GUMILUM-626485 format. One line per 5 residues: their letters; for each residue x, y, z of N, C-alpha, C, O, CB. Coordinates in nm, 3 decimals, always signed. Atoms other than C-alpha are relative to their C-alpha. Glycine has a CB too. Example, Ala and Ser with C-alpha at 12.3 -4.5 7.8 and 13.67 -1.06 7.14 Angstrom:
<nodes>
as = +0.089,-0.119,+0.000,+1.230,-0.450,+0.780,+0.090,+0.120,+0.000,+0.194,+0.118,+0.066,-0.099,+0.003,+0.125 ~ -0.082,-0.119,-0.006,+1.367,-0.106,+0.714,-0.077,+0.109,+0.073,-0.026,+0.220,+0.090,+0.041,+0.046,-0.142
</nodes>
This chain:
<nodes>
mdkkl = -0.025,+0.124,-0.071,-0.160,-0.598,-1.429,-0.095,-0.009,+0.119,-0.122,+0.092,+0.184,+0.148,-0.009,+0.045 ~ +0.089,+0.025,-0.113,-0.392,-0.750,-1.170,+0.072,+0.038,+0.130,+0.187,-0.002,+0.152,-0.045,-0.149,+0.003 ~ -0.063,-0.047,-0.124,-0.325,-0.588,-0.831,+0.044,-0.117,+0.088,+0.150,-0.111,+0.149,-0.095,+0.091,+0.077 ~ -0.034,+0.114,-0.084,-0.328,-0.924,-0.653,+0.129,-0.065,-0.048,+0.215,-0.100,+0.032,-0.113,-0.103,+0.002 ~ -0.121,+0.061,+0.056,-0.065,-1.065,-0.886,+0.120,+0.089,+0.026,+0.228,+0.040,+0.061,-0.016,-0.026,-0.151
slwkr = -0.113,-0.090,-0.021,+0.151,-0.755,-0.855,+0.045,+0.000,+0.146,+0.164,+0.017,+0.173,-0.037,+0.142,-0.043 ~ -0.038,+0.009,-0.140,+0.143,-0.783,-0.475,+0.094,-0.117,+0.023,+0.195,-0.103,+0.093,-0.124,-0.013,+0.088 ~ -0.084,+0.117,-0.018,+0.289,-1.130,-0.492,+0.134,+0.017,-0.070,+0.236,-0.030,-0.020,-0.071,-0.125,-0.050 ~ -0.127,-0.025,+0.068,+0.551,-1.022,-0.744,+0.087,+0.092,+0.083,+0.208,+0.073,+0.091,-0.023,+0.060,-0.140 ~ -0.076,-0.091,-0.086,+0.653,-0.739,-0.512,+0.049,-0.071,+0.124,+0.157,-0.040,+0.176,-0.085,+0.121,+0.039
ltglf = -0.039,+0.073,-0.120,+0.663,-0.977,-0.219,+0.121,-0.088,-0.025,+0.201,-0.112,+0.066,-0.116,-0.084,+0.050 ~ -0.114,+0.087,+0.033,+0.912,-1.201,-0.399,+0.130,+0.075,+0.025,+0.148,+0.187,-0.024,-0.008,-0.048,-0.148 ~ -0.129,-0.062,-0.028,+1.259,-1.123,-0.272,+0.002,+0.094,+0.119,+0.106,+0.152,+0.149,+0.044,+0.073,-0.119 ~ +0.003,-0.090,-0.115,+1.144,-0.923,+0.030,+0.028,-0.070,+0.132,+0.029,-0.007,+0.237,-0.134,+0.068,+0.007 ~ -0.032,+0.075,-0.121,+1.228,-1.198,+0.276,+0.150,+0.001,+0.022,+0.228,+0.010,-0.073,-0.053,-0.145,-0.009
rggrt = -0.143,+0.004,-0.034,+1.562,-1.209,+0.456,+0.067,-0.122,-0.061,+0.012,-0.232,-0.057,+0.019,+0.000,+0.153 ~ -0.079,+0.110,+0.051,+1.824,-1.422,+0.288,-0.063,-0.074,-0.116,-0.024,-0.187,-0.145,+0.026,-0.095,+0.109 ~ +0.063,+0.066,+0.114,+1.602,-1.501,-0.010,-0.096,-0.110,+0.038,-0.151,-0.178,-0.049,+0.104,-0.054,-0.090 ~ +0.093,+0.104,-0.044,+1.392,-1.735,+0.202,-0.143,+0.043,-0.026,-0.171,+0.162,-0.043,+0.020,-0.033,+0.149 ~ +0.142,-0.032,+0.023,+1.018,-1.754,+0.151,-0.085,-0.043,+0.118,-0.201,-0.082,+0.102,-0.050,-0.069,-0.128
qpael = +0.075,+0.036,-0.120,+0.915,-1.825,+0.508,-0.058,+0.125,+0.063,+0.013,+0.225,+0.077,+0.091,-0.076,+0.100 ~ +0.065,-0.117,-0.057,+0.664,-1.585,+0.667,+0.074,+0.064,+0.117,+0.072,+0.186,+0.130,-0.136,-0.037,+0.045 ~ -0.069,-0.055,-0.116,+0.874,-1.545,+0.984,+0.120,+0.086,-0.041,+0.176,+0.155,+0.043,+0.044,-0.111,+0.092 ~ -0.120,-0.069,+0.045,+1.153,-1.395,+0.772,-0.030,+0.135,-0.068,+0.061,+0.196,-0.123,+0.076,-0.087,-0.095 ~ +0.034,-0.127,+0.065,+0.967,-1.088,+0.642,+0.076,+0.114,+0.068,+0.081,+0.121,+0.190,-0.154,+0.025,+0.006
tcaav = -0.079,-0.111,-0.054,+1.181,-0.776,+0.684,-0.088,+0.122,+0.028,-0.199,+0.133,-0.024,+0.112,+0.038,-0.097 ~ +0.070,-0.125,-0.028,+1.074,-0.439,+0.822,-0.013,+0.083,-0.128,-0.116,+0.147,-0.150,+0.074,+0.081,+0.108 ~ +0.007,-0.074,+0.127,+1.157,-0.284,+0.483,-0.114,-0.052,-0.086,-0.182,+0.026,-0.152,+0.133,-0.011,-0.076 ~ +0.108,+0.059,+0.079,+0.915,-0.526,+0.318,-0.135,+0.043,+0.055,-0.227,+0.072,-0.022,+0.011,-0.153,-0.002 ~ +0.127,-0.042,-0.061,+0.640,-0.438,+0.565,-0.029,+0.145,-0.036,-0.143,+0.179,-0.067,+0.004,-0.017,+0.154
relgs = +0.021,-0.141,+0.038,+0.692,-0.067,+0.494,-0.041,+0.010,-0.147,-0.128,+0.090,-0.182,+0.129,+0.082,+0.025 ~ +0.035,-0.004,+0.142,+0.679,-0.134,+0.119,-0.142,-0.049,-0.025,-0.212,+0.003,-0.112,+0.099,-0.084,-0.080 ~ +0.133,+0.059,+0.020,+0.361,-0.341,+0.150,-0.108,+0.065,+0.087,-0.223,+0.023,+0.085,+0.006,-0.149,+0.029 ~ +0.090,-0.058,-0.098,+0.202,-0.115,+0.412,-0.136,+0.041,-0.051,-0.238,-0.001,+0.004,+0.063,+0.117,+0.060 ~ +0.130,-0.046,+0.048,-0.069,+0.052,+0.208,-0.081,-0.115,-0.059,-0.203,-0.117,-0.046,+0.017,+0.110,-0.105
dylel = +0.071,+0.117,+0.052,-0.154,-0.275,+0.032,-0.059,-0.080,+0.116,-0.172,-0.128,+0.107,+0.093,-0.089,-0.086 ~ +0.047,+0.074,-0.117,-0.185,-0.444,+0.372,-0.125,+0.066,+0.058,-0.221,-0.003,+0.093,+0.111,-0.008,+0.107 ~ +0.115,-0.071,-0.056,-0.425,-0.175,+0.495,-0.124,-0.016,-0.087,-0.236,-0.009,-0.036,+0.033,+0.148,+0.018 ~ +0.113,+0.015,+0.092,-0.644,-0.226,+0.187,-0.055,-0.142,-0.006,-0.167,-0.164,-0.052,+0.041,+0.043,-0.138 ~ +0.041,+0.140,+0.010,-0.661,-0.605,+0.218,-0.109,-0.033,+0.101,-0.110,+0.017,+0.214,+0.120,-0.092,+0.022
dprtd = +0.101,+0.056,-0.089,-0.963,-0.779,+0.366,+0.008,-0.151,-0.017,-0.047,-0.206,-0.113,-0.145,+0.056,-0.032 ~ -0.021,+0.145,+0.017,-0.868,-1.143,+0.425,-0.130,-0.080,-0.001,-0.132,-0.194,-0.046,+0.089,-0.051,+0.110 ~ +0.129,+0.072,+0.000,-1.235,-1.236,+0.473,-0.058,-0.008,-0.140,-0.127,-0.105,-0.174,-0.100,+0.070,+0.092 ~ +0.058,-0.002,+0.134,-1.323,-1.141,+0.116,+0.102,-0.014,-0.112,+0.066,-0.033,-0.228,-0.076,+0.127,-0.020 ~ -0.106,+0.003,+0.099,-0.988,-1.150,-0.061,+0.089,-0.121,+0.026,+0.201,-0.109,+0.076,+0.084,+0.132,+0.003
sanst = -0.073,+0.123,-0.032,-0.877,-1.512,-0.039,+0.134,-0.009,-0.072,+0.227,-0.073,-0.022,-0.084,-0.121,-0.036 ~ -0.126,+0.005,+0.074,-0.604,-1.462,-0.301,+0.113,+0.065,+0.077,+0.229,+0.027,+0.062,-0.016,+0.068,-0.136 ~ -0.103,-0.070,-0.076,-0.420,-1.229,-0.065,-0.006,-0.030,+0.149,+0.062,+0.037,+0.227,-0.012,+0.147,-0.021 ~ +0.010,+0.029,-0.143,-0.515,-1.387,+0.269,+0.133,-0.047,+0.057,+0.164,-0.020,+0.173,-0.108,-0.105,+0.025 ~ -0.132,+0.044,-0.047,-0.171,-1.549,+0.293,+0.092,+0.119,+0.019,+0.165,+0.126,+0.118,+0.062,-0.101,-0.100
lfeiv = -0.079,-0.122,-0.013,-0.002,-1.214,+0.232,-0.038,+0.075,+0.126,+0.048,+0.121,+0.201,-0.018,+0.091,-0.124 ~ +0.050,-0.067,-0.119,-0.220,-1.059,+0.501,+0.056,-0.069,+0.125,+0.101,-0.002,+0.218,-0.155,+0.001,+0.002 ~ -0.047,+0.077,-0.115,-0.122,-1.336,+0.743,+0.151,+0.016,+0.021,+0.196,+0.026,+0.135,-0.033,-0.148,-0.018 ~ -0.145,-0.018,-0.009,+0.251,-1.299,+0.666,+0.033,+0.134,+0.066,+0.116,+0.141,+0.156,+0.065,-0.009,-0.140 ~ -0.026,-0.133,-0.057,+0.244,-0.927,+0.744,-0.051,+0.006,+0.144,+0.016,+0.061,+0.231,-0.067,+0.112,-0.086
rrhle = +0.058,-0.001,-0.135,+0.019,-0.977,+1.048,+0.096,-0.067,+0.101,+0.115,-0.017,+0.212,-0.137,-0.073,+0.001 ~ -0.095,+0.069,-0.089,+0.269,-1.224,+1.199,+0.121,+0.089,+0.030,+0.169,+0.093,+0.143,+0.048,-0.133,-0.064 ~ -0.113,-0.090,-0.022,+0.552,-0.974,+1.151,-0.041,+0.110,+0.098,+0.036,+0.145,+0.187,+0.049,+0.062,-0.134 ~ +0.046,-0.110,-0.085,+0.344,-0.701,+1.317,-0.014,-0.043,+0.145,+0.008,+0.037,+0.235,-0.133,+0.053,-0.051 ~ +0.011,+0.050,-0.138,+0.284,-0.919,+1.623,+0.134,+0.010,+0.073,+0.137,+0.033,+0.194,-0.050,-0.146,+0.001
acsac = -0.132,+0.002,-0.061,+0.658,-0.928,+1.685,+0.076,+0.132,-0.011,+0.179,+0.149,+0.054,+0.082,-0.108,-0.062 ~ -0.079,-0.121,+0.029,+0.764,-0.582,+1.565,-0.079,+0.127,+0.033,-0.168,+0.168,-0.042,+0.043,+0.001,-0.148 ~ +0.072,-0.121,-0.041,+0.647,-0.272,+1.751,+0.028,+0.117,-0.095,-0.059,+0.202,-0.115,+0.039,+0.039,+0.142 ~ -0.033,-0.110,+0.092,+0.828,-0.039,+1.506,-0.091,-0.004,-0.123,-0.139,+0.100,-0.168,+0.149,-0.009,-0.043 ~ +0.087,+0.012,+0.117,+0.628,-0.173,+1.213,-0.147,+0.024,+0.037,-0.223,+0.080,-0.043,+0.015,-0.140,-0.064
rlfle = +0.137,-0.029,-0.045,+0.304,-0.160,+1.415,-0.020,+0.151,+0.006,-0.123,+0.202,-0.038,-0.028,-0.065,+0.139 ~ +0.010,-0.147,-0.007,+0.373,+0.209,+1.484,-0.003,+0.062,-0.139,-0.079,+0.156,-0.164,+0.116,+0.057,+0.080 ~ -0.002,-0.051,+0.138,+0.456,+0.270,+1.118,-0.137,-0.015,-0.065,-0.189,+0.080,-0.123,+0.107,-0.074,-0.083 ~ +0.130,+0.023,+0.065,+0.131,+0.112,+0.998,-0.112,+0.079,+0.065,-0.204,+0.123,-0.003,-0.033,-0.149,+0.002 ~ +0.102,-0.082,-0.066,-0.076,+0.292,+1.261,+0.011,+0.144,-0.048,-0.091,+0.209,-0.071,+0.016,-0.008,+0.154
glrrt = -0.018,-0.135,+0.054,+0.075,+0.622,+1.144,-0.052,+0.011,-0.143,-0.115,+0.110,-0.179,+0.147,+0.040,+0.005 ~ +0.049,+0.002,+0.138,+0.001,+0.530,+0.783,-0.153,-0.003,-0.002,-0.215,+0.068,-0.081,+0.057,-0.121,-0.076 ~ +0.146,+0.009,-0.008,-0.357,+0.437,+0.875,-0.061,+0.135,+0.039,-0.160,+0.178,-0.020,-0.042,-0.108,+0.103 ~ +0.051,-0.131,-0.041,-0.408,+0.770,+1.054,+0.015,+0.103,-0.111,-0.074,+0.185,-0.134,+0.073,+0.049,+0.126 ~ -0.023,-0.093,+0.111,-0.257,+0.962,+0.761,-0.105,-0.018,-0.109,-0.162,+0.080,-0.157,+0.141,-0.020,-0.058
vsmlt = +0.101,+0.029,+0.103,-0.488,+0.792,+0.511,-0.136,+0.048,+0.047,-0.211,+0.108,-0.031,-0.004,-0.150,-0.033 ~ +0.129,-0.043,-0.055,-0.785,+0.858,+0.738,-0.014,+0.153,-0.006,-0.119,+0.204,-0.045,-0.015,-0.049,+0.145 ~ +0.005,-0.147,+0.004,-0.699,+1.229,+0.767,-0.014,+0.051,-0.144,-0.090,+0.144,-0.170,+0.126,+0.059,+0.065 ~ +0.005,-0.045,+0.139,-0.645,+1.264,+0.392,-0.138,-0.021,-0.062,-0.182,+0.058,-0.145,+0.105,-0.073,-0.083 ~ +0.134,+0.024,+0.056,-0.986,+1.113,+0.315,-0.102,+0.101,+0.053,-0.210,+0.115,-0.003,-0.046,-0.143,+0.033
qlppa = +0.090,-0.101,-0.057,-1.143,+1.385,+0.532,+0.012,+0.136,-0.071,-0.075,+0.222,-0.056,+0.029,+0.017,+0.147 ~ -0.020,-0.127,+0.070,-1.004,+1.666,+0.314,-0.097,+0.015,-0.117,-0.132,-0.084,-0.181,+0.146,+0.011,-0.050 ~ +0.085,-0.021,+0.118,-1.229,+1.824,+0.053,+0.083,-0.019,-0.127,+0.204,+0.002,-0.126,-0.064,+0.141,+0.003 ~ -0.073,+0.015,+0.126,-1.137,+1.751,-0.310,+0.064,+0.133,-0.042,+0.004,+0.239,-0.026,-0.093,-0.052,-0.112 ~ -0.070,-0.121,+0.047,-0.885,+1.998,-0.450,-0.058,+0.044,-0.134,-0.094,-0.039,-0.217,+0.153,-0.025,-0.012
qapds = +0.048,-0.057,+0.124,-0.998,+2.229,-0.727,+0.117,+0.066,-0.073,+0.191,+0.144,-0.014,-0.114,+0.102,+0.026 ~ -0.104,-0.065,+0.080,-0.763,+2.326,-1.006,-0.043,+0.143,-0.029,-0.161,+0.169,-0.052,+0.027,-0.079,-0.133 ~ +0.034,-0.138,+0.033,-0.745,+2.701,-1.068,-0.054,+0.008,-0.143,-0.014,-0.070,-0.230,+0.123,+0.093,+0.017 ~ +0.057,-0.018,+0.134,-0.945,+2.822,-1.369,+0.109,+0.021,-0.106,+0.096,-0.028,-0.218,-0.097,+0.118,-0.002 ~ -0.106,-0.026,+0.097,-0.624,+2.941,-1.535,+0.067,-0.131,-0.044,+0.101,-0.146,-0.161,+0.106,+0.096,+0.060
lrkqi = -0.059,+0.128,+0.036,-0.479,+2.588,-1.525,-0.094,-0.080,-0.090,-0.050,-0.140,-0.188,+0.033,-0.079,+0.126 ~ +0.097,+0.072,+0.085,-0.797,+2.435,-1.666,-0.001,+0.057,-0.141,-0.008,-0.017,-0.239,-0.142,+0.008,+0.062 ~ -0.001,-0.064,+0.132,-0.791,+2.687,-1.950,+0.125,-0.037,-0.077,+0.118,-0.064,-0.197,-0.010,+0.152,+0.014 ~ -0.125,+0.037,+0.066,-0.425,+2.611,-2.027,-0.007,-0.144,-0.053,+0.035,-0.172,-0.165,+0.119,+0.014,+0.097 ~ +0.010,+0.141,+0.041,-0.494,+2.239,-2.041,-0.095,-0.014,-0.117,-0.064,-0.083,-0.214,-0.049,-0.088,+0.118
lnrtt = +0.095,+0.005,+0.112,-0.798,+2.285,-2.262,+0.059,+0.058,-0.128,+0.041,+0.003,-0.236,-0.128,+0.075,+0.036 ~ -0.062,-0.061,+0.119,-0.606,+2.515,-2.495,+0.103,-0.094,-0.063,+0.106,-0.109,-0.185,+0.068,+0.134,+0.038 ~ -0.103,+0.089,+0.052,-0.320,+2.269,-2.530,-0.060,-0.127,-0.061,-0.009,-0.176,-0.161,+0.097,-0.037,+0.110 ~ +0.060,+0.124,+0.055,-0.545,+1.967,-2.588,-0.081,+0.026,-0.123,-0.091,-0.062,-0.209,-0.087,-0.067,+0.104 ~ +0.080,-0.028,+0.120,-0.764,+2.137,-2.844,+0.089,+0.041,-0.118,+0.046,+0.030,-0.233,-0.102,+0.111,+0.028
ks = -0.093,-0.035,+0.108,-0.460,+2.260,-3.043,+0.061,-0.123,-0.065,+0.100,-0.119,-0.181,+0.109,+0.090,+0.052 ~ -0.064,+0.121,+0.053,-0.326,+1.906,-3.086,-0.084,-0.072,-0.100,-0.043,-0.175,-0.152,+0.032,-0.094,+0.111
</nodes>
């Protein structure tokens, strides 16, 4: 499924009281959409610019969600600095053995 479409499907029902007004976005919805929000670029992704704006408005009013997203941003940044993990040779051999037997 197209990621943009799935974002909007996930957004459905995340507003308080079933309303679809941007001012009604819940903190739970912001937490659920957090990583998607960090990946959005409203300048180049016009399909999701409204979603970006909805979350941005919530963040202006909610310090808890701002702190949550800043922590998420820092976590992602730190994880991208880690070297790629290497599987042990024994695991690679087990996987190869199992796939070649099938």
